[in-house]
N, C-alpha and C positions, 0 to 999 in steps of 0.2 A: 364870118358868117355870125349874123347875132339874132337873137330872137326876135319875132315881128314886135314893133313900135318900140323897140330900145334903141339907144345909142350904144356905140361900141363901148364907152366908158361905164354905162348903167350895166351893160351885158357882163362886163367883166368885174362889176362890183357884187353881182349875184353871188361868186363863188366865195363861200366861207372859209376856205384854205383847212378844209377837214381832211385833206388828204385820201380820201375814199378813192377817188378816181385814178389815182395814182400807187393804189396797192391793188396787188392781183389778189381775187377772191378765189377760195377752194370750195367747190360744193360739197355740202354736207345735206344730205336727205333732200336734195333738190335745191338747196337755199344757197347762193352765193355768200360764202362767209369772208369778211376781211380779215386777213393775219397780219397783224402788226409787223412782223418781219418781212413779210414779203411784200415789199416795196420797190419802184422804180430806183434805179440806181442814182438817178439826178433828184431824187426826192430828199429835201432837207428840212429839219423841224427847228422853228426860231424860239428863243427862250420864251416867247409868251404861249407855246404851246402848238402855234398854229405852222401848217406846213406851207412850203414854197418850191418851187422848180428852180433849180441852181442854173438850168440853161433855156430858161422861160422864151426869150427872144428868139432863139434858134433851135428850139424843141421838135420841130418836124423833121428839121435836117441831121440832127445829131440823135435822135431817139425814134426811129421809124415807127415803134409801136406805139407812139402816143396819139390821142385822138383830139379833136375839138371836141366841145362840150355837145354840140349836135349828135356828131358821131358817137361818142361815148354813151348818149343818151339812147340813140338807137340799137345799140348791142347791150344795154342794161350794165353799163360799166359805173354807173353813177349811184351815189348813196339812194336808199329808197326814199328818205326825206329831202334829197338834194333841191334847192331852189330852181335849178334849171328844169328838174323834172317835174314842177309844180301845176304845170298845165298840161300834163299827160296823163290823164284818167287811167287809173289801174297799174301804171308804172311799177314793176317791181324789180329793184335794181339791189345792190349790194347791202349786205347788212354788217353792222360792228354789233357783236354780242357782248353782254356784260361779262366782266371777267371771271365769275363763276362759272356761267352757262360755257364761256369760251373753253375754259379748262376741262370740262366734260367731254368736248367735241373734239379737244386735239388729238387723241388717238387716231379718229378718223381722217383729219387734216393731214395728219402725218403720213398715215396709210396711201392717201391721195398722192402726197408729194413722192414718196417713194415708187409709186406706180405709175405718175405721169411726168415727173419732173418738175423743172422750174423753168419759164418762160425766158426767153431772151429779153435782157433788159431789167429784170429783176436783179434785185441786190443779192449776189450770192452769199456774200458775208452774212446779212440778216436770215437767208435761207438755212446757212450753216448754224447760224444761232438758235434758229428754231429747234432743226433737228437735234441738235446736241442737247437743248434743253428739254425736250420731251422723250430721250430715249439714251440708250448708253452707247451706242456706235458713235464712231467717227468717221466722216464721209470726205469725198472730195468731189468734184463734178466733171464728167465728160459731156462731150455734145452727142446728141441722139444721130441716128443716120441721116436725118434731112438738115441738122444744125439750125434747128428751130427750138431745141429746148435742152437743158442742162440736166442730165441724168445724176442723181446721188448714186455713188458707188462707195461701198462700205470699204474703208481702211483697213487691211488685216495687220497683224504685228509683222514685221519684217523679221526674218529667221536669219542665222547667223550669217549665211551667206549674201544677205542683203536683197534678198527675193522675198515677195509676197508670199 
């Protein structure tokens, strides 16, 4: 599906490869904030700094959480300044904060991740890097009861009997 009046190639070329739609956002005061480490497990960064999907041709089969640009637009999953959202008056999507501002909201982001977990499809290694970078605990993940999210669990020191 393409935007009206565009060929499929023109539609594809709208993408800046910024990676926002492939990052999960964490709500901070009602604003969906992109967290660099919380990205799709299939997202890669090229040497030029642009992002790409490593399974693009088969993404809907191997990544059931993936959405078309139109679906992402409908659910607010694109960046606020995304070219796909240009025609949508009043669109409020994800934001990437300046690093200094991001640093000030990291405690709120961390608290939200600890409370709600990490969605299926997100890079668990990236989530662990974020949690490690923003706090002293060591974590592992376990599925929630619905197998829809990975919940962080603190790894406690192992006692001499090998038990937690």
